[in-house]
C-alpha positions as CSV (number, residue, x, y, z in Angstrom):
1,M,64.7,-202.3,97.5
2,N,68.5,-202.9,97.2
3,V,69.9,-200.6,94.4
4,R,72.9,-202.4,93.6
5,R,70.4,-205.4,92.5
6,L,69.4,-203.2,89.6
7,I,70.1,-204.4,86.0
8,P,71.0,-201.6,83.6
9,T,68.7,-200.8,81.0
10,T,71.2,-201.5,78.1
11,A,71.9,-204.8,79.5
12,V,68.6,-205.9,80.2
13,A,68.0,-205.1,76.1
14,G,70.8,-207.2,75.2
15,A,70.0,-209.9,77.5
16,V,66.1,-209.8,75.9
17,A,68.2,-210.0,72.3
18,L,70.2,-212.8,73.3
19,G,67.4,-214.5,75.3
20,L,64.9,-214.5,72.2
21,T,67.9,-215.8,70.0
22,A,68.0,-218.9,72.4
23,L,64.5,-219.3,72.5
24,S,64.7,-219.5,68.5
25,A,67.2,-222.0,68.7
26,C,65.4,-224.5,71.1
27,S,62.2,-225.9,70.1
28,T,60.3,-225.6,73.7
29,S,60.7,-222.6,76.3
30,N,59.9,-223.4,80.0
31,A,56.8,-221.3,79.7
32,A,55.8,-224.2,77.0
33,D,56.2,-226.9,79.1
34,G,53.1,-228.7,79.6
35,S,51.2,-226.6,77.4
36,D,49.2,-227.7,74.5
37,G,48.6,-224.5,72.9
38,D,45.3,-223.2,73.9
39,T,46.2,-222.0,77.5
40,L,47.4,-218.8,78.0
41,K,51.1,-218.4,78.7
42,V,51.6,-216.6,82.1
43,T,54.8,-215.4,83.4
44,A,54.9,-214.6,87.2
45,S,57.6,-212.9,88.9
46,F,57.9,-214.8,92.2
47,Y,55.5,-217.3,94.2
48,P,52.8,-214.8,95.5
49,M,52.1,-213.8,91.9
50,Q,52.3,-217.5,90.4
51,F,50.0,-218.4,93.4
52,L,47.3,-215.5,92.1
53,A,47.9,-216.8,88.4
54,E,47.3,-220.4,89.2
55,R,44.3,-220.0,90.8
56,I,42.5,-217.6,89.1
57,G,43.8,-219.1,85.4
58,G,43.1,-222.9,86.6
59,E,43.2,-225.0,83.6
60,H,43.2,-222.1,81.1
61,V,47.1,-220.9,81.9
62,T,50.3,-222.0,81.4
63,V,52.2,-220.5,84.8
64,T,56.1,-219.9,84.7
65,S,57.6,-218.3,87.7
66,L,61.1,-216.3,86.9
67,T,62.0,-217.4,90.7
68,K,62.4,-220.9,91.2
69,P,61.6,-222.5,95.0
70,G,64.3,-222.2,97.1
71,V,65.9,-218.7,95.9
72,E,65.5,-215.8,98.0
73,P,63.5,-213.3,95.3
74,H,65.2,-210.2,96.4
75,D,68.3,-211.6,95.0
76,L,67.3,-212.6,91.6
77,E,69.4,-212.5,89.1
78,L,67.7,-213.5,85.5
79,T,69.6,-215.5,82.7
80,P,69.1,-214.0,79.0
81,R,66.8,-217.1,78.6
82,Q,64.4,-216.2,81.4
83,I,64.5,-212.4,80.3
84,G,63.8,-213.7,76.4
85,S,61.1,-216.1,77.7
86,I,59.4,-213.1,79.0
87,G,58.7,-211.5,75.5
88,E,57.1,-215.3,74.6
89,S,54.4,-214.7,77.1
90,D,50.9,-214.0,76.5
91,Y,50.6,-212.3,80.1
92,A,53.3,-210.9,82.7
93,L,52.1,-210.5,86.2
94,Y,54.8,-209.1,88.9
95,L,55.0,-206.9,91.9
96,K,56.9,-203.7,91.1
97,G,59.5,-203.1,94.4
98,V,60.2,-206.3,95.1
99,Q,62.8,-207.3,92.5
100,P,64.1,-204.7,90.4
101,A,65.6,-206.9,87.9
102,V,62.1,-208.5,87.2
103,D,61.0,-204.9,87.2
104,D,63.4,-203.8,84.2
105,A,63.0,-207.3,82.3
106,I,59.3,-207.1,82.3
107,E,59.2,-203.4,81.4
108,Q,61.6,-203.8,78.5
109,A,59.9,-207.3,77.4
110,G,56.7,-205.5,75.6
111,V,54.5,-208.4,76.7
112,E,50.9,-207.1,76.0
113,H,49.3,-207.9,79.1
114,T,51.4,-207.0,82.0
115,V,50.2,-206.2,85.3
116,N,51.8,-204.7,88.0
117,A,50.1,-206.4,91.2
118,A,51.3,-202.9,93.3
119,T,48.8,-200.5,91.2
120,L,45.6,-203.0,92.5
121,T,45.7,-201.8,95.8
122,T,47.0,-199.0,97.8
123,L,51.1,-199.0,99.1
124,E,52.3,-197.5,102.1
125,N,56.1,-196.3,102.9
126,H,56.8,-198.3,105.8
127,G,60.6,-198.0,105.3
128,A,59.3,-194.1,107.1
129,E,57.6,-195.5,109.8
130,E,60.5,-198.0,110.8
131,H,62.2,-195.0,112.6
132,A,59.1,-194.6,115.3
133,D,58.9,-198.4,115.1
134,E,62.6,-199.0,116.4
135,H,61.1,-196.5,119.2
136,G,58.6,-199.4,120.3
137,H,55.7,-196.8,119.5
138,E,52.5,-198.5,118.6
139,G,50.6,-195.4,116.7
140,E,49.4,-197.7,113.7
141,D,45.8,-199.2,115.2
142,E,44.0,-196.5,114.5
143,H,45.6,-195.9,110.8
144,A,45.0,-199.6,109.9
145,H,41.5,-199.1,110.8
146,E,41.3,-195.8,108.7
147,E,43.0,-197.6,105.7
148,G,41.3,-200.8,105.9
149,G,38.3,-199.0,105.5
150,A,39.4,-197.0,102.5
151,H,40.4,-200.3,100.4
152,E,37.2,-202.1,101.3
153,E,35.5,-199.1,99.2
154,G,37.8,-199.9,96.4
155,D,40.3,-197.3,96.0
156,G,42.4,-199.2,93.9
157,H,45.0,-196.9,93.3
158,N,49.0,-197.1,93.9
159,H,50.0,-194.2,95.8
160,G,54.0,-193.6,95.5
161,Q,55.2,-197.0,94.7
162,D,58.3,-195.6,93.3
163,G,59.0,-193.6,96.8
164,G,60.2,-196.5,98.6
165,A,56.8,-197.9,99.0
166,D,56.5,-201.3,101.2
167,P,55.6,-204.1,98.3
168,H,54.5,-206.7,100.9
169,I,50.7,-207.0,100.3
170,W,50.6,-210.3,99.6
171,L,50.7,-211.1,103.8
172,D,47.6,-208.9,104.1
173,P,44.8,-210.9,103.4
174,V,42.4,-207.8,102.3
175,K,45.0,-206.4,100.4
176,Y,45.6,-209.8,98.4
177,A,42.3,-210.1,97.9
178,E,42.2,-206.8,96.3
179,A,45.0,-207.7,94.1
180,A,43.4,-211.0,93.3
181,Q,40.5,-208.7,92.3
182,G,43.0,-206.9,90.0
183,V,44.1,-209.9,88.1
184,G,40.9,-211.1,87.8
185,K,39.9,-208.8,85.8
186,S,43.2,-208.4,83.8
187,L,42.8,-212.1,82.7
188,E,39.5,-211.7,81.6
189,K,40.6,-208.9,79.5
190,A,43.4,-210.7,78.1
191,D,41.6,-214.0,77.4
192,P,37.5,-213.3,76.9
193,D,36.6,-216.8,75.9
194,H,37.3,-217.8,79.5
195,A,36.2,-214.9,81.2
196,A,33.4,-216.4,83.2
197,D,35.9,-219.0,84.7
198,Y,37.9,-216.3,85.7
199,A,35.3,-214.3,87.4
200,K,33.9,-217.5,89.5
201,N,37.8,-218.2,90.4
202,T,38.6,-215.1,91.5
203,K,35.0,-215.0,93.6
204,A,36.3,-217.9,95.0
205,L,39.9,-217.3,96.2
206,V,38.6,-214.2,97.5
207,A,35.8,-215.8,99.8
208,E,38.9,-217.6,100.7
209,L,41.2,-214.8,101.8
210,G,38.1,-213.3,103.4
211,E,38.3,-216.4,105.9
212,L,41.6,-216.1,106.2
213,N,41.3,-212.3,107.2
214,T,38.5,-213.1,109.8
215,A,40.5,-215.9,111.5
216,Y,43.2,-213.8,112.0
217,E,41.1,-210.9,113.7
218,T,39.5,-213.5,115.4
219,G,43.1,-215.2,116.6
220,L,45.0,-212.1,117.2
221,K,42.2,-210.0,119.2
222,N,43.0,-210.8,122.7
223,T,47.0,-211.5,123.0
224,A,49.2,-210.7,125.9
225,T,52.0,-208.6,123.8
226,K,50.7,-206.9,120.5
227,S,54.8,-206.6,119.4
228,F,57.1,-208.8,117.8
229,I,60.2,-209.1,116.6
230,T,61.5,-210.1,113.1
231,T,64.4,-210.8,110.8
232,H,63.5,-208.0,108.2
233,S,60.5,-206.0,108.1
234,A,58.1,-207.7,105.4
235,F,55.2,-208.1,108.0
236,A,53.9,-204.3,108.4
237,Y,50.7,-204.5,106.5
238,L,49.6,-207.1,108.7
239,A,50.9,-205.9,111.9
240,E,49.0,-202.6,110.8
241,R,45.5,-204.8,109.7
242,Y,45.7,-206.7,112.8
243,G,46.7,-204.2,115.5
244,L,50.3,-205.4,116.1
245,T,53.7,-203.8,115.8
246,Q,56.5,-205.3,113.9
247,H,60.3,-204.6,115.1
248,G,62.6,-205.8,112.3
249,I,66.1,-206.2,112.6
250,A,66.9,-205.2,109.5
251,G,64.1,-203.2,107.3
252,I,62.3,-203.9,104.1
253,D,65.5,-205.0,102.3
254,P,66.5,-208.4,104.0
255,E,70.2,-208.2,103.4
256,A,70.4,-204.8,105.2
257,E,72.9,-205.1,108.0
258,P,71.3,-203.9,111.7
259,S,73.6,-201.4,113.6
260,P,74.8,-202.1,116.8
261,A,72.4,-199.0,118.0
262,R,69.0,-201.1,116.4
263,I,70.6,-204.2,118.1
264,Q,70.5,-202.6,121.4
265,E,66.9,-201.0,120.9
266,L,65.4,-204.3,120.1
267,H,66.7,-205.7,123.7
268,T,65.0,-202.6,125.0
269,V,61.8,-203.6,123.0
270,A,61.9,-207.5,124.1
271,K,62.2,-206.0,127.9
272,E,59.7,-203.5,127.9
273,E,57.2,-204.8,125.5
274,K,57.2,-208.1,126.5
275,A,58.2,-209.7,123.6
276,T,58.8,-213.6,123.7
277,T,60.0,-214.6,120.5
278,V,62.2,-213.6,117.5
279,F,61.4,-214.7,114.1
280,F,63.2,-215.9,111.4
281,E,62.4,-217.2,107.8
282,T,63.1,-220.3,105.3
283,L,64.5,-218.2,102.6
284,A,67.2,-216.1,104.5
285,S,69.8,-216.6,107.1
286,G,68.4,-217.1,110.7
287,E,71.9,-216.0,112.2
288,T,71.4,-212.8,113.2
289,A,67.8,-213.7,114.7
290,E,69.5,-216.6,116.5
291,T,72.0,-214.0,118.1
292,L,69.7,-211.8,119.2
293,A,67.2,-214.4,120.8
294,K,70.2,-216.1,122.4
295,D,71.3,-212.8,123.9
296,T,67.9,-211.6,125.4
297,G,66.7,-214.9,126.0
298,L,63.9,-215.1,123.9
299,K,62.6,-218.2,122.2
300,T,62.9,-218.8,118.0
301,D,60.4,-219.6,115.5
302,V,59.3,-219.1,112.0
303,L,57.2,-216.4,110.7
304,D,57.4,-217.4,106.5
305,P,57.2,-214.3,104.4
306,L,55.9,-216.3,102.0
307,E,58.2,-215.4,99.1
308,G,58.7,-219.1,97.8
309,I,57.4,-222.3,98.7
310,T,60.3,-224.9,99.8
311,D,60.6,-228.2,101.4
312,K,61.2,-226.4,104.8
313,S,58.3,-224.2,104.1
314,K,55.3,-224.7,107.1
315,G,52.4,-225.5,104.4
316,A,52.1,-226.5,101.0
317,D,50.7,-223.3,99.9
318,Y,49.8,-219.8,100.3
319,F,46.8,-220.6,102.8
320,E,48.9,-223.5,104.5
321,V,51.6,-221.4,105.5
322,M,49.5,-218.4,106.4
323,R,47.5,-220.3,108.9
324,S,51.0,-221.7,110.3
325,N,51.9,-218.0,110.5
326,L,49.0,-217.3,112.5
327,A,49.6,-220.0,114.8
328,A,53.1,-218.8,115.5
329,L,51.9,-215.5,116.3
330,Q,49.1,-216.7,118.2
331,K,52.0,-218.5,120.7
332,A,54.7,-216.0,120.5
333,L,52.3,-212.9,121.5
334,G,50.0,-214.9,124.3
335,A,46.9,-215.5,122.3
336,K,43.7,-216.0,125.0
């Protein structure tokens, strides 16, 4: 991700001290709001982690997200109070590589039960593959099947998350299910008195994610084209899973500015690969996508990377938005 967002370790440590001071001077905290003291206090980094914690934790957890609705997660700047509140948590759930400021703060906080969801599945360095994608190559389908098979066997290890790996695992229902299973087991360990409920909730969530995966497999099996254009390259795992090719205007980092050469390449993609739509998202500017669509005569639509839910989201939760994304892809790709 963008290194300029990193908070120096000394700054994080100082903010932790300030945050703890603020907490001690106040009788309540965001993490404790609505809690009767009997629930597990969970800090989640952003919406996909919050959703896992809430669905699996159920009535036994009080979940606070560090990223408020409407805030672009990659741009999050933590307040001293937020940083201090992390240390008051019983359990912290984050996804390393999405929010460098959060990565540093959680690692500094020393929460006994800290889970990095990136370690619960296998990450890939899609940034290195974008160069091939920029030239319209579709050599990912075979790899997707091999990779999917490996995960069905429960590999469960992250290979190279610190080497520029793509963190957008939640957009692949299979990988998200693997993360869910890991979160469920970690909650059982953190709160053994309610282990049976966590196991039950995990099983239900994984089953629902399996149904979502089947819907995508069926809905995208026969399409007029396999290529789609997006604002930033968040959908590589999804594309690999279902035999598609993503062409991002920007890279994995949504703040990256496309070069003139990249824009010209996308003009070629639109023509040669019969792309019909340029997708933009709800939490980032769609100006570049709209300009490209206008220049190429393509349509525009929303393909939500699900980094947060707002009143502009096409759905109230993860599953509703993912089904909306499926419908948008079917329309854009000419599903038969």
